[in-house]
Structures are given as C-alpha cells and as structure tokens.
C-alpha positions in Angstrom: -81.5 -43.7 -19.2 -84.2 -41.3 -20.6 -87.9 -41.5 -20.4 -88.0 -41.8 -24.1 -85.6 -45.0 -24.0 -87.9 -46.5 -21.3 -91.1 -45.7 -23.4 -89.4 -47.1 -26.6 -88.5 -50.3 -25.0 -91.8 -50.7 -23.2 -93.4 -50.3 -26.6 -91.1 -52.8 -28.2 -92.0 -55.4 -25.5 -95.6 -54.6 -25.8 -95.7 -55.0 -29.6 -93.5 -58.3 -29.4 -95.8 -59.8 -26.7 -98.7 -59.0 -28.8 -97.1 -60.8 -31.8 -95.9 -63.8 -29.7 -99.5 -64.3 -28.3 -100.8 -64.3 -31.8 -98.3 -66.9 -32.9 -99.1 -69.1 -29.9 -102.7 -68.9 -30.8 -101.9 -70.0 -34.5 -99.8 -72.8 -33.2 -102.5 -73.9 -30.8 -100.4 -73.2 -27.6 -102.2 -70.5 -25.9 -102.7 -71.5 -22.3 -106.1 -72.8 -21.5 -108.6 -70.2 -20.5 -106.7 -67.3 -21.9 -107.6 -65.1 -24.8 -104.9 -63.7 -27.3 -105.4 -60.3 -25.4 -104.9 -61.8 -22.1 -102.1 -63.9 -23.1 -100.3 -60.9 -24.6 -100.9 -59.0 -21.4 -99.3 -61.8 -19.5 -96.2 -61.9 -21.8 -95.8 -58.2 -21.5 -96.2 -58.2 -17.7 -93.5 -61.0 -17.5 -91.2 -59.0 -19.6 -91.4 -55.8 -17.6 -91.1 -57.8 -14.3 -87.9 -59.5 -15.7 -86.5 -56.1 -16.6 -87.4 -54.6 -13.3 -85.9 -57.6 -11.4 -82.7 -57.4 -13.5 -82.3 -53.8 -12.9 -83.0 -54.2 -9.2 -80.0 -56.5 -8.9 -77.6 -54.0 -10.6 -76.8 -56.4 -13.3 -77.6 -54.0 -15.9 -79.8 -50.8 -16.5 -83.7 -51.3 -17.0 -83.3 -50.1 -20.6 -80.6 -52.6 -21.2 -82.5 -55.5 -19.7 -85.7 -54.5 -21.6 -83.8 -54.3 -24.9 -82.6 -58.0 -24.4 -86.1 -58.9 -23.5 -87.7 -57.3 -26.6 -84.9 -58.8 -28.8 -85.7 -62.2 -27.4 -89.3 -62.0 -27.9 -88.8 -60.7 -31.5 -86.6 -63.6 -32.2 -89.2 -66.0 -30.7 -91.8 -64.5 -33.1 -89.5 -64.9 -36.0 -88.6 -68.5 -35.1 -92.3 -69.3 -34.8 -93.3 -67.8 -38.0 -90.4 -69.5 -39.7 -91.5 -72.9 -38.1 -95.0 -72.4 -39.4 -94.0 -72.0 -43.1 -94.3 -75.0 -45.4 
C-alpha cells in the first residue's frame, strides 16, 4: 500500500461523498439541520471510518476497503441519478 494509493482512494471517497450529498439534497433527503457541505463531510468521515475499521480487523487492506466504499458510493450516486430521470 503506497501513499499515492491511499490518497487516490481518499479523494475518490471525498468526491463520491460530495456527489452523494448533492443527490440527497436534490431528493429532499438531506438530514435535518445539515447543509450539503456538512452532509458530504459526514458521509466522507463515515467512509474513512469504515475503511479504518475494516483494515483494523485484518479483513483486508485499507486501500482495498476504501476502494469498495468508493465503489459503493459511486454506485449509489449512479442509482440516485437514474431514479431521478423521467
């Protein structure tokens, strides 16, 4: 696991978290009292926390866990965008 791999997955999670927060806002499902920015930060923090916990258990490397989380976030964004189309 290289620093570049970690940085790349962190950026993927950050980008996907932001897009997911925007989609939630468009769907009217942003948690009460949260801005899009704070919701994106919350989603990002949760993703990083999940990757750290998964790596801590030895189930997989941090990069592998983060990649799965980023893939899931990106798929959720895709699904929400498709659902919003007429």
